[in-house]
FIMI-187468 format. One record per residue: x, y, z of N, C-alpha, C in turn; residue number from 1. Coordinates in pm, whole numbers. Each point is the difference from the previous one (the first is absolute). Last residue first. Example, Ala and Ser with C-alpha at 12.3 -4.5 7.8 and 13.67 -1.06 7.14 Angstrom:
<rs>
[r [1285 -225 708] [82 119 6] [-77 109 73] 2]
[r [29 -572 -7] [-89 119 0] [90 120 0] 1]
</rs>
This chain:
<rs>
[r [1087 299 963] [151 -143 1] [108 44 74] 71]
[r [-584 77 -16] [149 28 -42] [83 -108 26] 70]
[r [-416 182 -345] [24 -144 54] [107 112 92] 69]
[r [-311 169 -236] [-62 -45 191] [52 -97 -53] 68]
[r [114 246 -325] [-80 -88 -75] [-50 -65 186] 67]
[r [259 414 -146] [-156 -3 -11] [-30 -96 -21] 66]
[r [352 -36 207] [-59 102 100] [-150 56 -76] 65]
[r [382 -227 -211] [-60 -119 95] [-124 83 106] 64]
[r [264 215 -337] [-72 -107 -57] [-97 -76 128] 63]
[r [381 332 96] [-160 62 -28] [-94 -51 -29] 62]
[r [415 -268 134] [-107 51 39] [-59 95 -6] 61]
[r [235 -167 -325] [-25 -12 66] [-86 1 113] 60]
[r [189 334 -370] [-1 -80 124] [-125 -114 -16] 59]
[r [32 236 -471] [-88 43 171] [8 -86 64] 58]
[r [147 31 -527] [76 -43 119] [-31 101 202] 57]
[r [-184 -183 -467] [5 140 -15] [11 22 106] 56]
[r [-9 -438 -11] [24 16 -101] [23 156 -37] 55]
[r [-245 -185 374] [139 -20 20] [83 71 -115] 54]
[r [-496 44 -23] [86 86 92] [135 -86 -17] 53]
[r [-355 -135 -292] [38 147 -8] [91 81 117] 52]
[r [54 -472 -151] [-9 52 -24] [-30 183 -32] 51]
[r [19 -306 378] [86 -41 -52] [35 65 -92] 50]
[r [-452 50 252] [129 -48 98] [139 60 -97] 49]
[r [-384 -66 -167] [-29 122 92] [156 -53 -15] 48]
[r [-130 -322 -73] [-4 22 -110] [49 209 -6] 47]
[r [-148 -353 381] [133 -38 -77] [16 113 -144] 46]
[r [-398 28 146] [97 76 90] [172 -11 60] 45]
[r [-382 -171 -327] [-26 123 -2] [123 38 68] 44]
[r [-25 -434 70] [53 -34 -127] [28 166 -63] 43]
[r [-246 -141 392] [114 -18 12] [75 -2 -152] 42]
[r [-500 56 17] [70 88 35] [175 16 63] 41]
[r [-132 -224 -414] [-107 -42 129] [98 164 -14] 40]
[r [-61 -231 -452] [-32 72 83] [-48 72 149] 39]
[r [114 -366 -485] [-56 -19 71] [20 97 92] 38]
[r [-3 70 -448] [111 -40 38] [-92 -39 160] 37]
[r [-138 194 -456] [40 -112 21] [38 -23 88] 36]
[r [-277 410 -182] [165 -69 90] [-8 -122 23] 35]
[r [-327 335 -175] [70 -99 -100] [104 -14 87] 34]
[r [-342 293 175] [148 85 -53] [24 -159 -99] 33]
[r [-333 -78 264] [-75 121 -57] [118 121 -63] 32]
[r [83 -447 271] [-50 -12 -90] [-50 91 -143] 31]
[r [250 119 430] [67 -101 -126] [-78 29 -150] 30]
[r [-192 125 403] [27 168 -61] [85 -150 -82] 29]
[r [-159 -234 323] [-98 84 -108] [60 65 -179] 28]
[r [238 -158 372] [-22 -166 -87] [-77 77 -124] 27]
[r [114 242 362] [78 22 -4] [-30 -178 -149] 26]
[r [-358 103 364] [60 107 -85] [85 19 -102] 25]
[r [-25 -411 329] [-77 -25 -170] [-33 165 -38] 24]
[r [381 -42 350] [26 -66 -146] [-148 -15 -97] 23]
[r [-78 276 384] [93 8 -74] [62 -33 -79] 22]
[r [-307 -210 261] [-6 150 -8] [38 42 -165] 21]
[r [198 -338 306] [-75 -69 -48] [-60 123 -127] 20]
[r [205 159 384] [77 -31 -130] [-66 -34 -137] 19]
[r [-276 257 319] [104 -82 39] [69 -46 -145] 18]
[r [-103 509 193] [-91 -96 -22] [105 -112 0] 17]
[r [-124 383 318] [123 -45 -38] [-60 -94 -114] 16]
[r [-173 500 157] [-48 -161 15] [121 -41 -35] 15]
[r [24 510 32] [-70 -97 -96] [91 -115 56] 14]
[r [176 332 245] [-158 52 -99] [-69 -145 -44] 13]
[r [226 -34 541] [78 23 -154] [-154 4 -116] 12]
[r [0 -12 504] [87 39 10] [22 -28 -204] 11]
[r [-385 -128 155] [0 163 -63] [185 16 50] 10]
[r [-356 -410 -143] [103 28 111] [34 121 -34] 9]
[r [-395 -155 -223] [2 -76 135] [196 84 98] 8]
[r [-307 232 -408] [44 -63 8] [88 -71 115] 7]
[r [-267 387 -134] [-43 -27 61] [81 -174 37] 6]
[r [74 362 -362] [15 115 129] [-39 -175 126] 5]
[r [61 -70 -452] [96 -83 48] [-54 30 126] 4]
[r [-232 283 -357] [-37 -194 -33] [46 -53 164] 3]
[r [131 444 -43] [-125 2 32] [-50 -190 -20] 2]
[r [353 177 -254] [57 33 172] [-142 -103 34] 1]
</rs>
């Protein structure tokens, strides 16, 4: 927490990370795990929403709140 104590936006605990940086980190993780598919933030969010939540009976309204989507 000390590392992020001085970051600019005091309304958030952690600084926001760009999609590009997240996608680069996901590609690195895929290489380390020898996973030969293109992984992006979009695909990860989609997989979480469909496979992890909706398939297990979580209501769509709850999923949209978790993902920050207003329906």
